[in-house]
PyMOL Python script that loads the backbone (N, CA, C, O; Angstrom):
from pymol import cmd

cmd.read_pdbstr("""\
ATOM      1  N   UNK A   1      22.990   8.388  11.629  1.00  0.00           N
ATOM      2  CA  UNK A   1      21.841   8.789  10.862  1.00  0.00           C
ATOM      3  C   UNK A   1      20.639   7.959  11.318  1.00  0.00           C
ATOM      4  O   UNK A   1      20.744   6.742  11.470  1.00  0.00           O
ATOM      5  N   UNK A   2      19.514   8.610  11.532  1.00  0.00           N
ATOM      6  CA  UNK A   2      18.301   7.902  11.934  1.00  0.00           C
ATOM      7  C   UNK A   2      17.374   7.730  10.737  1.00  0.00           C
ATOM      8  O   UNK A   2      17.395   8.515   9.789  1.00  0.00           O
ATOM      9  N   UNK A   3      16.566   6.686  10.809  1.00  0.00           N
ATOM     10  CA  UNK A   3      15.629   6.384   9.731  1.00  0.00           C
ATOM     11  C   UNK A   3      14.266   6.082  10.323  1.00  0.00           C
ATOM     12  O   UNK A   3      14.166   5.513  11.411  1.00  0.00           O
ATOM     13  N   UNK A   4      13.230   6.456   9.617  1.00  0.00           N
ATOM     14  CA  UNK A   4      11.874   6.102  10.014  1.00  0.00           C
ATOM     15  C   UNK A   4      11.621   4.679   9.538  1.00  0.00           C
ATOM     16  O   UNK A   4      11.852   4.354   8.373  1.00  0.00           O
ATOM     17  N   UNK A   5      11.148   3.839  10.441  1.00  0.00           N
ATOM     18  CA  UNK A   5      10.842   2.450  10.098  1.00  0.00           C
ATOM     19  C   UNK A   5       9.345   2.264  10.199  1.00  0.00           C
ATOM     20  O   UNK A   5       8.757   2.460  11.263  1.00  0.00           O
ATOM     21  N   UNK A   6       8.733   1.887   9.100  1.00  0.00           N
ATOM     22  CA  UNK A   6       7.280   1.750   9.031  1.00  0.00           C
ATOM     23  C   UNK A   6       6.846   0.291   8.953  1.00  0.00           C
ATOM     24  O   UNK A   6       5.892  -0.043   8.250  1.00  0.00           O
ATOM     25  N   UNK A   7       7.546  -0.568   9.671  1.00  0.00           N
ATOM     26  CA  UNK A   7       7.237  -1.994   9.677  1.00  0.00           C
ATOM     27  C   UNK A   7       7.670  -2.598  11.009  1.00  0.00           C
ATOM     28  O   UNK A   7       8.642  -2.154  11.621  1.00  0.00           O
ATOM     29  N   UNK A   8       6.937  -3.611  11.443  1.00  0.00           N
ATOM     30  CA  UNK A   8       7.312  -4.309  12.673  1.00  0.00           C
ATOM     31  C   UNK A   8       8.384  -5.360  12.425  1.00  0.00           C
ATOM     32  O   UNK A   8       9.047  -5.802  13.363  1.00  0.00           O
ATOM     33  N   UNK A   9       8.560  -5.760  11.177  1.00  0.00           N
ATOM     34  CA  UNK A   9       9.485  -6.831  10.817  1.00  0.00           C
ATOM     35  C   UNK A   9      10.524  -6.279   9.858  1.00  0.00           C
ATOM     36  O   UNK A   9      10.216  -5.480   8.974  1.00  0.00           O
ATOM     37  N   UNK A  10      11.774  -6.723  10.053  1.00  0.00           N
ATOM     38  CA  UNK A  10      12.833  -6.335   9.120  1.00  0.00           C
ATOM     39  C   UNK A  10      13.729  -7.531   8.837  1.00  0.00           C
ATOM     40  O   UNK A  10      13.758  -8.495   9.601  1.00  0.00           O
ATOM     41  N   UNK A  11      14.455  -7.456   7.738  1.00  0.00           N
ATOM     42  CA  UNK A  11      15.398  -8.501   7.344  1.00  0.00           C
ATOM     43  C   UNK A  11      16.521  -7.853   6.554  1.00  0.00           C
ATOM     44  O   UNK A  11      16.343  -6.806   5.932  1.00  0.00           O
ATOM     45  N   UNK A  12      17.675  -8.494   6.590  1.00  0.00           N
ATOM     46  CA  UNK A  12      18.791  -7.969   5.804  1.00  0.00           C
ATOM     47  C   UNK A  12      18.606  -8.340   4.338  1.00  0.00           C
ATOM     48  O   UNK A  12      17.863  -9.263   4.004  1.00  0.00           O
ATOM     49  N   UNK A  13      19.285  -7.615   3.484  1.00  0.00           N
ATOM     50  CA  UNK A  13      19.218  -7.909   2.057  1.00  0.00           C
ATOM     51  C   UNK A  13      19.792  -9.302   1.792  1.00  0.00           C
ATOM     52  O   UNK A  13      19.348  -9.990   0.873  1.00  0.00           O
ATOM     53  N   UNK A  14      20.772  -9.718   2.589  1.00  0.00           N
ATOM     54  CA  UNK A  14      21.367 -11.050   2.447  1.00  0.00           C
ATOM     55  C   UNK A  14      20.340 -12.128   2.751  1.00  0.00           C
ATOM     56  O   UNK A  14      20.226 -13.103   2.008  1.00  0.00           O
ATOM     57  N   UNK A  15      19.589 -11.962   3.839  1.00  0.00           N
ATOM     58  CA  UNK A  15      18.535 -12.920   4.184  1.00  0.00           C
ATOM     59  C   UNK A  15      17.474 -12.963   3.081  1.00  0.00           C
ATOM     60  O   UNK A  15      16.994 -14.032   2.702  1.00  0.00           O
ATOM     61  N   UNK A  16      17.124 -11.790   2.580  1.00  0.00           N
ATOM     62  CA  UNK A  16      16.114 -11.705   1.524  1.00  0.00           C
ATOM     63  C   UNK A  16      16.568 -12.449   0.267  1.00  0.00           C
ATOM     64  O   UNK A  16      15.783 -13.172  -0.348  1.00  0.00           O
ATOM     65  N   UNK A  17      17.834 -12.272  -0.111  1.00  0.00           N
ATOM     66  CA  UNK A  17      18.354 -12.935  -1.311  1.00  0.00           C
ATOM     67  C   UNK A  17      18.375 -14.455  -1.151  1.00  0.00           C
ATOM     68  O   UNK A  17      18.136 -15.186  -2.112  1.00  0.00           O
ATOM     69  N   UNK A  18      18.661 -14.928   0.059  1.00  0.00           N
ATOM     70  CA  UNK A  18      18.724 -16.376   0.296  1.00  0.00           C
ATOM     71  C   UNK A  18      17.371 -17.042   0.082  1.00  0.00           C
ATOM     72  O   UNK A  18      17.288 -18.103  -0.537  1.00  0.00           O
ATOM     73  N   UNK A  19      16.313 -16.422   0.593  1.00  0.00           N
ATOM     74  CA  UNK A  19      14.988 -17.025   0.473  1.00  0.00           C
ATOM     75  C   UNK A  19      13.916 -15.935   0.529  1.00  0.00           C
ATOM     76  O   UNK A  19      13.372 -15.662   1.600  1.00  0.00           O
ATOM     77  N   UNK A  20      13.605 -15.306  -0.615  1.00  0.00           N
ATOM     78  CA  UNK A  20      12.624 -14.214  -0.631  1.00  0.00           C
ATOM     79  C   UNK A  20      11.249 -14.630  -0.099  1.00  0.00           C
ATOM     80  O   UNK A  20      10.612 -13.865   0.625  1.00  0.00           O
ATOM     81  N   UNK A  21      10.790 -15.826  -0.449  1.00  0.00           N
ATOM     82  CA  UNK A  21       9.458 -16.254  -0.019  1.00  0.00           C
ATOM     83  C   UNK A  21       9.392 -16.465   1.498  1.00  0.00           C
ATOM     84  O   UNK A  21       8.359 -16.201   2.113  1.00  0.00           O
ATOM     85  N   UNK A  22      10.467 -16.930   2.093  1.00  0.00           N
ATOM     86  CA  UNK A  22      10.505 -17.081   3.549  1.00  0.00           C
ATOM     87  C   UNK A  22      10.453 -15.715   4.224  1.00  0.00           C
ATOM     88  O   UNK A  22       9.834 -15.561   5.277  1.00  0.00           O
ATOM     89  N   UNK A  23      11.102 -14.729   3.619  1.00  0.00           N
ATOM     90  CA  UNK A  23      11.065 -13.365   4.148  1.00  0.00           C
ATOM     91  C   UNK A  23       9.650 -12.804   4.095  1.00  0.00           C
ATOM     92  O   UNK A  23       9.180 -12.194   5.055  1.00  0.00           O
ATOM     93  N   UNK A  24       8.976 -13.014   2.969  1.00  0.00           N
ATOM     94  CA  UNK A  24       7.593 -12.562   2.827  1.00  0.00           C
ATOM     95  C   UNK A  24       6.711 -13.262   3.860  1.00  0.00           C
ATOM     96  O   UNK A  24       5.885 -12.619   4.507  1.00  0.00           O
ATOM     97  N   UNK A  25       6.880 -14.552   4.014  1.00  0.00           N
ATOM     98  CA  UNK A  25       6.068 -15.322   4.972  1.00  0.00           C
ATOM     99  C   UNK A  25       6.315 -14.876   6.410  1.00  0.00           C
ATOM    100  O   UNK A  25       5.397 -14.907   7.230  1.00  0.00           O
ATOM    101  N   UNK A  26       7.536 -14.464   6.726  1.00  0.00           N
ATOM    102  CA  UNK A  26       7.862 -14.023   8.083  1.00  0.00           C
ATOM    103  C   UNK A  26       7.065 -12.783   8.476  1.00  0.00           C
ATOM    104  O   UNK A  26       6.820 -12.543   9.658  1.00  0.00           O
ATOM    105  N   UNK A  27       6.662 -11.998   7.480  1.00  0.00           N
ATOM    106  CA  UNK A  27       5.876 -10.797   7.757  1.00  0.00           C
ATOM    107  C   UNK A  27       4.426 -11.084   8.067  1.00  0.00           C
ATOM    108  O   UNK A  27       3.698 -10.181   8.480  1.00  0.00           O
ATOM    109  N   UNK A  28       3.986 -12.315   7.882  1.00  0.00           N
ATOM    110  CA  UNK A  28       2.612 -12.733   8.175  1.00  0.00           C
ATOM    111  C   UNK A  28       1.572 -11.806   7.535  1.00  0.00           C
ATOM    112  O   UNK A  28       0.607 -11.394   8.178  1.00  0.00           O
ATOM    113  N   UNK A  29       1.793 -11.489   6.254  1.00  0.00           N
ATOM    114  CA  UNK A  29       0.851 -10.669   5.516  1.00  0.00           C
ATOM    115  C   UNK A  29       1.101  -9.175   5.591  1.00  0.00           C
ATOM    116  O   UNK A  29       0.414  -8.396   4.930  1.00  0.00           O
ATOM    117  N   UNK A  30       2.068  -8.770   6.382  1.00  0.00           N
ATOM    118  CA  UNK A  30       2.400  -7.347   6.520  1.00  0.00           C
ATOM    119  C   UNK A  30       3.738  -7.046   5.846  1.00  0.00           C
ATOM    120  O   UNK A  30       4.513  -7.966   5.582  1.00  0.00           O
ATOM    121  N   UNK A  31       4.018  -5.778   5.566  1.00  0.00           N
ATOM    122  CA  UNK A  31       5.290  -5.427   4.922  1.00  0.00           C
ATOM    123  C   UNK A  31       6.496  -5.785   5.787  1.00  0.00           C
ATOM    124  O   UNK A  31       6.434  -5.742   7.015  1.00  0.00           O
ATOM    125  N   UNK A  32       7.586  -6.138   5.124  1.00  0.00           N
ATOM    126  CA  UNK A  32       8.859  -6.421   5.782  1.00  0.00           C
ATOM    127  C   UNK A  32       9.874  -5.407   5.263  1.00  0.00           C
ATOM    128  O   UNK A  32      10.041  -5.252   4.053  1.00  0.00           O
ATOM    129  N   UNK A  33      10.543  -4.726   6.172  1.00  0.00           N
ATOM    130  CA  UNK A  33      11.564  -3.756   5.792  1.00  0.00           C
ATOM    131  C   UNK A  33      12.846  -4.498   5.450  1.00  0.00           C
ATOM    132  O   UNK A  33      13.303  -5.334   6.229  1.00  0.00           O
ATOM    133  N   UNK A  34      13.429  -4.205   4.300  1.00  0.00           N
ATOM    134  CA  UNK A  34      14.690  -4.825   3.893  1.00  0.00           C
ATOM    135  C   UNK A  34      15.806  -3.804   4.109  1.00  0.00           C
ATOM    136  O   UNK A  34      15.743  -2.665   3.645  1.00  0.00           O
ATOM    137  N   UNK A  35      16.824  -4.260   4.830  1.00  0.00           N
ATOM    138  CA  UNK A  35      17.949  -3.396   5.194  1.00  0.00           C
ATOM    139  C   UNK A  35      19.211  -3.803   4.448  1.00  0.00           C
ATOM    140  O   UNK A  35      19.454  -4.988   4.217  1.00  0.00           O
ATOM    141  N   UNK A  36      20.006  -2.817   4.076  1.00  0.00           N
ATOM    142  CA  UNK A  36      21.327  -3.052   3.505  1.00  0.00           C
ATOM    143  C   UNK A  36      22.314  -2.303   4.380  1.00  0.00           C
ATOM    144  O   UNK A  36      22.341  -1.073   4.378  1.00  0.00           O
ATOM    145  N   UNK A  37      23.118  -3.035   5.122  1.00  0.00           N
ATOM    146  CA  UNK A  37      24.065  -2.449   6.093  1.00  0.00           C
ATOM    147  C   UNK A  37      23.334  -1.549   7.084  1.00  0.00           C
ATOM    148  O   UNK A  37      23.768  -0.438   7.387  1.00  0.00           O
ATOM    149  N   UNK A  38      22.204  -2.070   7.582  1.00  0.00           N
ATOM    150  CA  UNK A  38      21.359  -1.397   8.568  1.00  0.00           C
ATOM    151  C   UNK A  38      20.721  -0.097   8.079  1.00  0.00           C
ATOM    152  O   UNK A  38      20.312   0.747   8.877  1.00  0.00           O
ATOM    153  N   UNK A  39      20.645   0.046   6.776  1.00  0.00           N
ATOM    154  CA  UNK A  39      19.982   1.205   6.172  1.00  0.00           C
ATOM    155  C   UNK A  39      18.767   0.683   5.394  1.00  0.00           C
ATOM    156  O   UNK A  39      18.908  -0.211   4.559  1.00  0.00           O
ATOM    157  N   UNK A  40      17.569   1.237   5.662  1.00  0.00           N
ATOM    158  CA  UNK A  40      16.381   0.786   4.923  1.00  0.00           C
ATOM    159  C   UNK A  40      16.535   1.048   3.429  1.00  0.00           C
ATOM    160  O   UNK A  40      16.898   2.148   3.012  1.00  0.00           O
ATOM    161  N   UNK A  41      16.249   0.002   2.617  1.00  0.00           N
ATOM    162  CA  UNK A  41      16.341   0.171   1.171  1.00  0.00           C
ATOM    163  C   UNK A  41      14.994  -0.026   0.479  1.00  0.00           C
ATOM    164  O   UNK A  41      14.715   0.638  -0.520  1.00  0.00           O
ATOM    165  N   UNK A  42      14.152  -0.930   0.995  1.00  0.00           N
ATOM    166  CA  UNK A  42      12.808  -1.077   0.435  1.00  0.00           C
ATOM    167  C   UNK A  42      11.944  -1.908   1.369  1.00  0.00           C
ATOM    168  O   UNK A  42      12.433  -2.560   2.291  1.00  0.00           O
ATOM    169  N   UNK A  43      10.639  -1.864   1.102  1.00  0.00           N
ATOM    170  CA  UNK A  43       9.686  -2.676   1.840  1.00  0.00           C
ATOM    171  C   UNK A  43       9.206  -3.794   0.927  1.00  0.00           C
ATOM    172  O   UNK A  43       8.822  -3.551  -0.218  1.00  0.00           O
ATOM    173  N   UNK A  44       9.230  -4.997   1.431  1.00  0.00           N
ATOM    174  CA  UNK A  44       8.711  -6.159   0.717  1.00  0.00           C
ATOM    175  C   UNK A  44       7.254  -6.317   1.148  1.00  0.00           C
ATOM    176  O   UNK A  44       6.967  -6.660   2.295  1.00  0.00           O
ATOM    177  N   UNK A  45       6.341  -6.061   0.210  1.00  0.00           N
ATOM    178  CA  UNK A  45       4.916  -6.038   0.540  1.00  0.00           C
ATOM    179  C   UNK A  45       4.213  -7.183  -0.184  1.00  0.00           C
ATOM    180  O   UNK A  45       4.290  -7.277  -1.409  1.00  0.00           O
ATOM    181  N   UNK A  46       3.522  -8.059   0.564  1.00  0.00           N
ATOM    182  CA  UNK A  46       2.783  -9.148  -0.083  1.00  0.00           C
ATOM    183  C   UNK A  46       1.723  -8.593  -1.046  1.00  0.00           C
ATOM    184  O   UNK A  46       1.213  -7.490  -0.851  1.00  0.00           O
ATOM    185  N   UNK A  47       1.405  -9.366  -2.077  1.00  0.00           N
ATOM    186  CA  UNK A  47       0.465  -8.925  -3.112  1.00  0.00           C
ATOM    187  C   UNK A  47      -0.878  -8.508  -2.521  1.00  0.00           C
ATOM    188  O   UNK A  47      -1.423  -7.478  -2.916  1.00  0.00           O
ATOM    189  N   UNK A  48      -1.420  -9.276  -1.591  1.00  0.00           N
ATOM    190  CA  UNK A  48      -2.721  -8.947  -1.013  1.00  0.00           C
ATOM    191  C   UNK A  48      -2.682  -7.597  -0.293  1.00  0.00           C
ATOM    192  O   UNK A  48      -3.604  -6.792  -0.431  1.00  0.00           O
ATOM    193  N   UNK A  49      -1.619  -7.349   0.472  1.00  0.00           N
ATOM    194  CA  UNK A  49      -1.492  -6.073   1.178  1.00  0.00           C
ATOM    195  C   UNK A  49      -1.367  -4.917   0.185  1.00  0.00           C
ATOM    196  O   UNK A  49      -1.924  -3.843   0.409  1.00  0.00           O
ATOM    197  N   UNK A  50      -0.640  -5.134  -0.909  1.00  0.00           N
ATOM    198  CA  UNK A  50      -0.485  -4.102  -1.936  1.00  0.00           C
ATOM    199  C   UNK A  50      -1.827  -3.800  -2.601  1.00  0.00           C
ATOM    200  O   UNK A  50      -2.162  -2.638  -2.833  1.00  0.00           O
ATOM    201  N   UNK A  51      -2.596  -4.854  -2.909  1.00  0.00           N
ATOM    202  CA  UNK A  51      -3.913  -4.663  -3.520  1.00  0.00           C
ATOM    203  C   UNK A  51      -4.834  -3.878  -2.590  1.00  0.00           C
ATOM    204  O   UNK A  51      -5.569  -2.998  -3.040  1.00  0.00           O
ATOM    205  N   UNK A  52      -4.798  -4.192  -1.297  1.00  0.00           N
ATOM    206  CA  UNK A  52      -5.616  -3.464  -0.326  1.00  0.00           C
ATOM    207  C   UNK A  52      -5.197  -1.999  -0.251  1.00  0.00           C
ATOM    208  O   UNK A  52      -6.043  -1.111  -0.146  1.00  0.00           O
ATOM    209  N   UNK A  53      -3.901  -1.752  -0.304  1.00  0.00           N
ATOM    210  CA  UNK A  53      -3.387  -0.381  -0.290  1.00  0.00           C
ATOM    211  C   UNK A  53      -3.857   0.391  -1.513  1.00  0.00           C
ATOM    212  O   UNK A  53      -4.270   1.545  -1.395  1.00  0.00           O
ATOM    213  N   UNK A  54      -3.801  -0.233  -2.692  1.00  0.00           N
ATOM    214  CA  UNK A  54      -4.246   0.423  -3.919  1.00  0.00           C
ATOM    215  C   UNK A  54      -5.753   0.702  -3.872  1.00  0.00           C
ATOM    216  O   UNK A  54      -6.196   1.764  -4.311  1.00  0.00           O
ATOM    217  N   UNK A  55      -6.542  -0.238  -3.346  1.00  0.00           N
ATOM    218  CA  UNK A  55      -7.988  -0.023  -3.192  1.00  0.00           C
ATOM    219  C   UNK A  55      -8.259   1.156  -2.268  1.00  0.00           C
ATOM    220  O   UNK A  55      -9.136   1.976  -2.540  1.00  0.00           O
ATOM    221  N   UNK A  56      -7.509   1.238  -1.181  1.00  0.00           N
ATOM    222  CA  UNK A  56      -7.678   2.329  -0.219  1.00  0.00           C
ATOM    223  C   UNK A  56      -7.351   3.674  -0.866  1.00  0.00           C
ATOM    224  O   UNK A  56      -8.080   4.649  -0.681  1.00  0.00           O
ATOM    225  N   UNK A  57      -6.266   3.724  -1.619  1.00  0.00           N
ATOM    226  CA  UNK A  57      -5.895   4.967  -2.301  1.00  0.00           C
ATOM    227  C   UNK A  57      -6.943   5.375  -3.329  1.00  0.00           C
ATOM    228  O   UNK A  57      -7.246   6.559  -3.474  1.00  0.00           O
ATOM    229  N   UNK A  58      -7.495   4.396  -4.042  1.00  0.00           N
ATOM    230  CA  UNK A  58      -8.549   4.694  -5.012  1.00  0.00           C
ATOM    231  C   UNK A  58      -9.784   5.256  -4.301  1.00  0.00           C
ATOM    232  O   UNK A  58     -10.412   6.196  -4.788  1.00  0.00           O
ATOM    233  N   UNK A  59     -10.125   4.678  -3.156  1.00  0.00           N
ATOM    234  CA  UNK A  59     -11.250   5.182  -2.375  1.00  0.00           C
ATOM    235  C   UNK A  59     -11.014   6.629  -1.929  1.00  0.00           C
ATOM    236  O   UNK A  59     -11.934   7.447  -1.962  1.00  0.00           O
ATOM    237  N   UNK A  60      -9.784   6.943  -1.513  1.00  0.00           N
ATOM    238  CA  UNK A  60      -9.459   8.315  -1.118  1.00  0.00           C
ATOM    239  C   UNK A  60      -9.619   9.285  -2.290  1.00  0.00           C
ATOM    240  O   UNK A  60     -10.144  10.387  -2.131  1.00  0.00           O
ATOM    241  N   UNK A  61      -9.162   8.859  -3.462  1.00  0.00           N
ATOM    242  CA  UNK A  61      -9.289   9.713  -4.647  1.00  0.00           C
ATOM    243  C   UNK A  61     -10.756   9.932  -5.013  1.00  0.00           C
ATOM    244  O   UNK A  61     -11.161  11.054  -5.317  1.00  0.00           O
ATOM    245  N   UNK A  62     -11.546   8.868  -4.985  1.00  0.00           N
ATOM    246  CA  UNK A  62     -12.974   9.000  -5.309  1.00  0.00           C
ATOM    247  C   UNK A  62     -13.687   9.872  -4.283  1.00  0.00           C
ATOM    248  O   UNK A  62     -14.579  10.645  -4.632  1.00  0.00           O
ATOM    249  N   UNK A  63     -13.295   9.748  -3.019  1.00  0.00           N
ATOM    250  CA  UNK A  63     -13.890  10.579  -1.982  1.00  0.00           C
ATOM    251  C   UNK A  63     -13.559  12.051  -2.213  1.00  0.00           C
ATOM    252  O   UNK A  63     -14.405  12.919  -1.998  1.00  0.00           O
ATOM    253  N   UNK A  64     -12.342  12.333  -2.648  1.00  0.00           N
ATOM    254  CA  UNK A  64     -11.951  13.721  -2.932  1.00  0.00           C
ATOM    255  C   UNK A  64     -12.785  14.282  -4.089  1.00  0.00           C
ATOM    256  O   UNK A  64     -13.193  15.443  -4.053  1.00  0.00           O
ATOM    257  N   UNK A  65     -13.037  13.460  -5.112  1.00  0.00           N
ATOM    258  CA  UNK A  65     -13.875  13.902  -6.233  1.00  0.00           C
ATOM    259  C   UNK A  65     -15.289  14.190  -5.741  1.00  0.00           C
ATOM    260  O   UNK A  65     -15.876  15.214  -6.089  1.00  0.00           O
ATOM    261  N   UNK A  66     -15.833  13.287  -4.931  1.00  0.00           N
ATOM    262  CA  UNK A  66     -17.192  13.478  -4.406  1.00  0.00           C
ATOM    263  C   UNK A  66     -17.277  14.738  -3.556  1.00  0.00           C
ATOM    264  O   UNK A  66     -18.246  15.490  -3.657  1.00  0.00           O
ATOM    265  N   UNK A  67     -16.277  14.973  -2.726  1.00  0.00           N
ATOM    266  CA  UNK A  67     -16.266  16.182  -1.880  1.00  0.00           C
ATOM    267  C   UNK A  67     -16.189  17.448  -2.724  1.00  0.00           C
ATOM    268  O   UNK A  67     -16.821  18.453  -2.401  1.00  0.00           O
ATOM    269  N   UNK A  68     -15.404  17.398  -3.818  1.00  0.00           N
ATOM    270  CA  UNK A  68     -15.277  18.586  -4.662  1.00  0.00           C
ATOM    271  C   UNK A  68     -16.579  18.897  -5.397  1.00  0.00           C
ATOM    272  O   UNK A  68     -16.827  20.044  -5.768  1.00  0.00           O
ATOM    273  N   UNK A  69     -17.407  17.876  -5.605  1.00  0.00           N
ATOM    274  CA  UNK A  69     -18.678  18.070  -6.312  1.00  0.00           C
ATOM    275  C   UNK A  69     -19.841  18.319  -5.368  1.00  0.00           C
ATOM    276  O   UNK A  69     -20.967  18.552  -5.809  1.00  0.00           O
ATOM    277  N   UNK A  70     -19.576  18.270  -4.087  1.00  0.00           N
ATOM    278  CA  UNK A  70     -20.635  18.482  -3.099  1.00  0.00           C
ATOM    279  C   UNK A  70     -21.226  19.883  -3.264  1.00  0.00           C
ATOM    280  O   UNK A  70     -20.491  20.863  -3.386  1.00  0.00           O
ATOM    281  N   UNK A  71     -22.537  19.967  -3.268  1.00  0.00           N
ATOM    282  CA  UNK A  71     -23.205  21.253  -3.380  1.00  0.00           C
ATOM    283  C   UNK A  71     -23.480  21.688  -4.806  1.00  0.00           C
ATOM    284  O   UNK A  71     -24.139  22.705  -5.020  1.00  0.00           O
ATOM    285  N   UNK A  72     -22.986  20.936  -5.797  1.00  0.00           N
ATOM    286  CA  UNK A  72     -23.271  21.291  -7.182  1.00  0.00           C
ATOM    287  C   UNK A  72     -24.724  20.950  -7.511  1.00  0.00           C
ATOM    288  O   UNK A  72     -25.339  20.097  -6.872  1.00  0.00           O
ATOM    289  N   UNK A  73     -25.239  21.617  -8.492  1.00  0.00           N
ATOM    290  CA  UNK A  73     -26.614  21.358  -8.917  1.00  0.00           C
ATOM    291  C   UNK A  73     -26.728  19.934  -9.451  1.00  0.00           C
ATOM    292  O   UNK A  73     -25.810  19.422 -10.092  1.00  0.00           O
ATOM    293  N   UNK A  74     -27.848  19.315  -9.183  1.00  0.00           N
ATOM    294  CA  UNK A  74     -28.076  17.953  -9.680  1.00  0.00           C
ATOM    295  C   UNK A  74     -28.877  18.001 -10.980  1.00  0.00           C
ATOM    296  O   UNK A  74     -29.629  18.944 -11.226  1.00  0.00           O
ATOM    297  N   UNK A  75     -28.709  17.001 -11.781  1.00  0.00           N
ATOM    298  CA  UNK A  75     -29.418  16.908 -13.058  1.00  0.00           C
ATOM    299  C   UNK A  75     -30.176  15.588 -13.058  1.00  0.00           C
ATOM    300  O   UNK A  75     -29.589  14.526 -12.849  1.00  0.00           O
ATOM    301  N   UNK A  76     -31.472  15.659 -13.291  1.00  0.00           N
ATOM    302  CA  UNK A  76     -32.303  14.456 -13.350  1.00  0.00           C
ATOM    303  C   UNK A  76     -32.142  13.785 -14.710  1.00  0.00           C
ATOM    304  O   UNK A  76     -32.217  14.435 -15.753  1.00  0.00           O
ATOM    305  N   UNK A  77     -31.919  12.472 -14.677  1.00  0.00           N
ATOM    306  CA  UNK A  77     -31.756  11.692 -15.897  1.00  0.00           C
ATOM    307  C   UNK A  77     -32.543  10.400 -15.729  1.00  0.00           C
ATOM    308  O   UNK A  77     -32.488   9.771 -14.672  1.00  0.00           O
ATOM    309  N   UNK A  78     -33.271  10.004 -16.761  1.00  0.00           N
ATOM    310  CA  UNK A  78     -33.980   8.734 -16.698  1.00  0.00           C
ATOM    311  C   UNK A  78     -33.083   7.636 -17.223  1.00  0.00           C
ATOM    312  O   UNK A  78     -32.130   7.900 -17.956  1.00  0.00           O
ATOM    313  N   UNK A  79     -33.379   6.428 -16.857  1.00  0.00           N
ATOM    314  CA  UNK A  79     -32.598   5.294 -17.328  1.00  0.00           C
ATOM    315  C   UNK A  79     -32.666   5.152 -18.846  1.00  0.00           C
ATOM    316  O   UNK A  79     -31.711   4.699 -19.476  1.00  0.00           O
ATOM    317  N   UNK A  80     -33.788   5.538 -19.421  1.00  0.00           N
ATOM    318  CA  UNK A  80     -33.929   5.457 -20.871  1.00  0.00           C
ATOM    319  C   UNK A  80     -32.989   6.406 -21.589  1.00  0.00           C
ATOM    320  O   UNK A  80     -32.572   6.139 -22.716  1.00  0.00           O
ATOM    321  N   UNK A  81     -32.646   7.535 -20.929  1.00  0.00           N
ATOM    322  CA  UNK A  81     -31.726   8.502 -21.535  1.00  0.00           C
ATOM    323  C   UNK A  81     -30.281   8.014 -21.535  1.00  0.00           C
ATOM    324  O   UNK A  81     -29.452   8.511 -22.297  1.00  0.00           O
ATOM    325  N   UNK A  82     -29.988   7.061 -20.698  1.00  0.00           N
ATOM    326  CA  UNK A  82     -28.623   6.564 -20.623  1.00  0.00           C
ATOM    327  C   UNK A  82     -28.381   5.571 -21.728  1.00  0.00           C
ATOM    328  O   UNK A  82     -27.282   5.030 -21.842  1.00  0.00           O
TER     329      UNK A  82
END
""", "prot")
cmd.dss("prot")
cmd.show_as("cartoon", "prot")
cmd.util.cbc("prot")
cmd.orient("prot")
């Protein structure tokens, strides 16, 4: 059986259990694929990388909203009305 691997670094679940923080550090800020009997089970993603991913997804969602509203009529509003 073949699997798609979306990480340059991998570690066994045994290595991960022995020292999770060392596994995270080995990824140098990038996700680490965790394997169980050579089968991918999850990606260990550092907090900063996860936050960047969530920001990127939010930007994509906001861009989709902006694109869907493109061409709609505009409404003038003064700051005092807000």
